[in-house]
ZAMARGU-4260 file (C-alpha; in steps of 0.2 Angstrom, whole numbers, plus 5000, padded with zeros to 4 digits):
<rodrens>
0) 4830/4694/4961 | 4812/4691/4969 | 4807/4683/4953 | 4822/4671/4953 | 4820/4666/4973
5) 4800/4663/4969 | 4806/4652/4954 | 4818/4642/4964 | 4807/4641/4979 | 4792/4635/4970
10) 4802/4621/4960 | 4809/4614/4977 | 4791/4614/4983 | 4785/4604/4967 | 4800/4593/4970
15) 4796/4589/4989 | 4777/4587/4983 | 4780/4573/4970 | 4791/4565/4982 | 4777/4564/4995
20) 4765/4559/4979 | 4779/4544/4975 | 4778/4538/4994 | 4759/4539/4995 | 4758/4529/4978
25) 4771/4517/4985 | 4761/4514/5000 | 4746/4508/4989 | 4755/4495/4981 | 4750/4479/4985
30) 4763/4465/4978 | 4756/4448/4972 | 4756/4434/4984 | 4772/4425/4986 | 4773/4411/4974
35) 4787/4403/4983 | 4794/4404/5000 | 4810/4399/5000 | 4821/4399/5017 | 4829/4413/5024
40) 4842/4418/5036 | 4840/4432/5047 | 4856/4440/5053 | 4854/4452/5067 | 4870/4462/5073
45) 4869/4466/5091 | 4877/4480/5102 | 4870/4487/5116 | 4853/4487/5124 | 4842/4497/5110
50) 4825/4503/5116 | 4813/4488/5116 | 4826/4476/5111 | 4819/4461/5119 | 4801/4466/5109
55) 4812/4469/5093 | 4821/4450/5092 | 4804/4442/5099 | 4796/4450/5085 | 4807/4444/5069
60) 4804/4426/5079 | 4787/4427/5078 | 4786/4429/5060 | 4772/4421/5052 | 4785/4411/5039
65) 4786/4394/5034 | 4805/4390/5037 | 4818/4402/5042 | 4832/4404/5056 | 4838/4420/5064
70) 4858/4422/5069 | 4863/4433/5084 | 4879/4441/5083 | 4888/4454/5095 | 4906/4458/5095
75) 4909/4459/5113 | 4905/4444/5124 | 4898/4455/5139 | 4888/4464/5128 | 4871/4464/5138
80) 4861/4462/5120 | 4868/4445/5123 | 4857/4438/5136 | 4842/4446/5127 | 4846/4437/5111
85) 4846/4422/5125 | 4831/4426/5133 | 4823/4427/5115 | 4829/4408/5114 | 4819/4401/5128
90) 4804/4412/5122 | 4804/4406/5106 | 4808/4387/5107 | 4801/4380/5090 | 4813/4395/5080
95) 4831/4389/5076 | 4839/4402/5084 | 4861/4405/5085 | 4870/4416/5094 | 4886/4421/5090
100) 4900/4431/5099 | 4915/4442/5091 | 4917/4449/5074 | 4930/4447/5060 | 4944/4459/5065
105) 4947/4465/5046 | 4937/4480/5040 | 4934/4498/5047 | 4914/4495/5047 | 4908/4487/5063
110) 4890/4482/5057 | 4899/4473/5041 | 4912/4463/5052 | 4897/4457/5063 | 4889/4451/5046
115) 4903/4443/5039 | 4902/4433/5056 | 4886/4427/5054 | 4887/4424/5036 | 4895/4408/5033
120) 4885/4400/5049 | 4869/4406/5038 | 4862/4391/5030 | 4849/4397/5018 | 4852/4405/5000
125) 4843/4421/5007 | 4847/4432/5019 | 4839/4446/5027 | 4849/4460/5036 | 4839/4466/5050
130) 4845/4480/5062 | 4841/4477/5079 | 4830/4492/5082 | 4817/4487/5070 | 4801/4478/5076
135) 4792/4471/5061 | 4774/4463/5061 | 4771/4444/5056 | 4769/4448/5038 | 4785/4456/5035
140) 4795/4441/5028 | 4780/4436/5015 | 4779/4454/5013 | 4798/4456/5005 | 4798/4439/4997
145) 4782/4444/4989 | 4790/4459/4981 | 4803/4448/4974 | 4792/4438/4968 | 4785/4452/4961
150) 4800/4460/4954 | 4814/4447/4952 | 4825/4456/4963 | 4841/4451/4970 | 4839/4464/4983
155) 4823/4470/4991 | 4824/4484/5004 | 4811/4493/5015 | 4800/4507/5019 | 4805/4513/5036
160) 4794/4522/5049 | 4800/4531/5065 | 4791/4526/5079 | 4790/4527/5097 | 4806/4537/5107
165) 4807/4551/5121 | 4813/4568/5120 | 4815/4582/5108 | 4828/4574/5097 | 4818/4559/5096
170) 4803/4568/5090 | 4811/4578/5076 | 4820/4560/5073 | 4801/4552/5069 | 4795/4568/5059
175) 4813/4567/5048 | 4812/4548/5045 | 4792/4549/5042 | 4792/4563/5031 | 4810/4568/5021
180) 4819/4552/5023 | 4802/4541/5015 | 4800/4553/5004 | 4816/4555/4997 | 4816/4535/4996
185) 4800/4532/4988 | 4806/4548/4975 | 4822/4537/4971 | 4814/4522/4967 | 4802/4530/4956
190) 4818/4535/4947 | 4824/4519/4947 | 4838/4524/4958 | 4842/4511/4972 | 4842/4523/4988
195) 4844/4506/5000 | 4845/4509/5017 | 4853/4493/5026 | 4840/4491/5041 | 4832/4478/5031
200) 4838/4471/5016 | 4835/4455/5009 | 4847/4448/4998 | 4851/4432/4986 | 4868/4425/4992
205) 4873/4421/4973 | 4870/4441/4970 | 4879/4445/4984 | 4895/4437/4980 | 4893/4443/4961
210) 4895/4461/4968 | 4912/4457/4978 | 4903/4451/4994 | 4904/4460/5010 | 4923/4461/5010
215) 4918/4475/4994 | 4910/4486/5006 | 4921/4482/5024 | 4929/4498/5023 | 4915/4511/5018
220) 4903/4518/5029 | 4887/4519/5017 | 4889/4499/5014 | 4870/4498/5012 | 4868/4512/4996
225) 4885/4506/4989 | 4877/4488/4989 | 4863/4494/4982 | 4872/4504/4967 | 4883/4488/4964
230) 4869/4476/4963 | 4860/4488/4949 | 4877/4491/4939 | 4879/4471/4939 | 4862/4468/4931
235) 4853/4463/4946 | 4838/4471/4951 | 4834/4481/4967 | 4816/4484/4973 | 4808/4494/4985
240) 4795/4485/4997 | 4780/4495/5000 | 4777/4485/5018 | 4781/4496/5032 | 4795/4492/5044
245) 4795/4502/5060 | 4811/4508/5067 | 4809/4510/5087 | 4818/4524/5094 | 4824/4525/5111
250) 4826/4542/5121 | 4835/4556/5111 | 4840/4573/5115 | 4843/4587/5103 | 4862/4585/5101
255) 4859/4566/5097 | 4847/4569/5083 | 4860/4583/5077 | 4874/4569/5079 | 4863/4555/5069
260) 4857/4568/5056 | 4874/4574/5053 | 4881/4556/5051 | 4868/4552/5038 | 4871/4568/5027
265) 4889/4564/5028 | 4885/4547/5021 | 4875/4554/5007 | 4889/4569/5003 | 4900/4556/5000
270) 4892/4542/4992 | 4879/4551/4981 | 4891/4564/4974 | 4880/4576/4963 | 4863/4572/4972
275) 4870/4577/4989 | 4869/4595/4980 | 4852/4593/4974 | 4847/4592/4992 | 4848/4611/4993
280) 4833/4611/4981 | 4822/4599/4989 | 4822/4611/5006 | 4810/4627/5000 | 4812/4634/5017
285) 4829/4644/5013 | 4823/4649/4998 | 4805/4654/5005 | 4814/4664/5019 | 4824/4672/5005
290) 4811/4678/4995 | 4800/4686/5011 | 4816/4695/5017 | 4819/4702/4998 | 4801/4707/4992
295) 4786/4716/4995 | 4772/4710/5006 | 4763/4700/4994 | 4780/4690/4993 | 4778/4687/5011
300) 4760/4681/5008 | 4768/4668/4995 | 4781/4662/5005 | 4769/4658/5020 | 4756/4650/5009
305) 4772/4640/5001 | 4778/4633/5017 | 4761/4630/5024 | 4757/4619/5009 | 4775/4609/5012
310) 4772/4607/5028 | 4755/4601/5027 | 4765/4587/5015 | 4776/4582/5029 | 4762/4581/5042
315) 4751/4570/5029 | 4766/4558/5026 | 4771/4560/5046 | 4753/4554/5049 | 4752/4540/5036
320) 4765/4533/5043 | 4765/4533/5061 | 4746/4534/5065 | 4749/4532/5085 | 4762/4545/5085
325) 4759/4563/5094 | 4750/4576/5084 | 4760/4589/5094 | 4778/4583/5086 | 4770/4593/5069
330) 4774/4608/5079 | 4791/4605/5077 | 4791/4603/5058 | 4798/4622/5054 | 4813/4621/5066
335) 4817/4603/5059 | 4818/4612/5042 | 4828/4627/5049 | 4839/4613/5054 | 4842/4605/5039
340) 4853/4617/5028 | 4865/4621/5042 | 4867/4602/5045 | 4869/4602/5026 | 4882/4614/5025
345) 4892/4605/5041 | 4892/4590/5033 | 4899/4597/5016 | 4914/4600/5024 | 4916/4589/5039
350) 4924/4573/5038 | 4924/4565/5054 | 4911/4553/5061 | 4907/4544/5076 | 4898/4526/5075
355) 4891/4518/5089 | 4907/4524/5099 | 4920/4521/5084 | 4928/4539/5078 | 4931/4535/5061
360) 4936/4546/5045 | 4925/4545/5030 | 4933/4549/5012 | 4926/4548/4994 | 4913/4536/4991
365) 4910/4533/5011 | 4928/4526/5012 | 4933/4524/5031 | 4950/4528/5039 | 4956/4532/5056
370) 4956/4548/5064 | 4965/4563/5061 | 4963/4581/5068 | 4948/4589/5060 | 4944/4608/5062
375) 4923/4607/5060 | 4924/4592/5075 | 4923/4605/5088 | 4906/4609/5081 | 4898/4591/5084
380) 4910/4580/5092 | 4907/4573/5110 | 4926/4571/5113
</rodrens>
């Protein structure tokens, strides 16, 4: 038993180490300069006042790129984010900015409803889906187009880094994003698997139409991941840009962290199939704990050394992605890894999600449906 547990634990550690290696290698890549800079339409769906929203929206408008427009849209005409968008219009008079109100009522994915509202107003052949909580630097658009030029991709997505935020949940969130999430995306990219996260997606419109358009994912929760796989399946290249895109966090307590991680785990459970089962084997903590419990004193030493190495890798990625982050957050790595298997277990059975106030049922392929009773709701539901 100890031999088996040790083998599984070190296999899990090896996979985790390779994922961090893939992340470090991706960050070292420098795409060739973009030979062309085609015009881009930036689509910014809005809902509520994200932390630093004004700075986030000004940042995209201040991009160092020759020709791009920005379109903001919120579903509710009373959404306070619309006033922030109007302020950005005044602060950036040189930038073509359009503000839309309302969404298309069809479809259960609220973000896709907003994107479908904006897309017909986009004037250019390249569109960038950019969430309201990202704060890119001035080189962002050039870096995305450089990756596109270098690879010929029809969809370019980004490495994300969690920054800012207040509270225990925010610290755990940044540890997760700058460690497990970033390394997993880099690992998927190394394996030629499009693990697309929709916070930053540069998309060629002709290719989007070829895979069924936004209408084809309007009832899916994992619209970004599914778009990536559909692009690949239709023969369109999907590429990961090494240019880091900061995701600015706001106040977040532990409950908020658990809710968010559970929703993301359910997305992976319903959209990635067997890969979700494989997540068990990239979390070595349960196996090292079992090894220490069942084994002799020397096995406990081995388990402690194994987890020390694993947390050292996580810490290195965290510091690499967020140099201004709070170093004391690294002390929370054992807590984060202890919570991970329990979140995985709940996500394996629970089917309800709450997405920005929208209660939805998520089924196979991340298909959304109206909510019905779920015995697991009592664990992670505020209602």
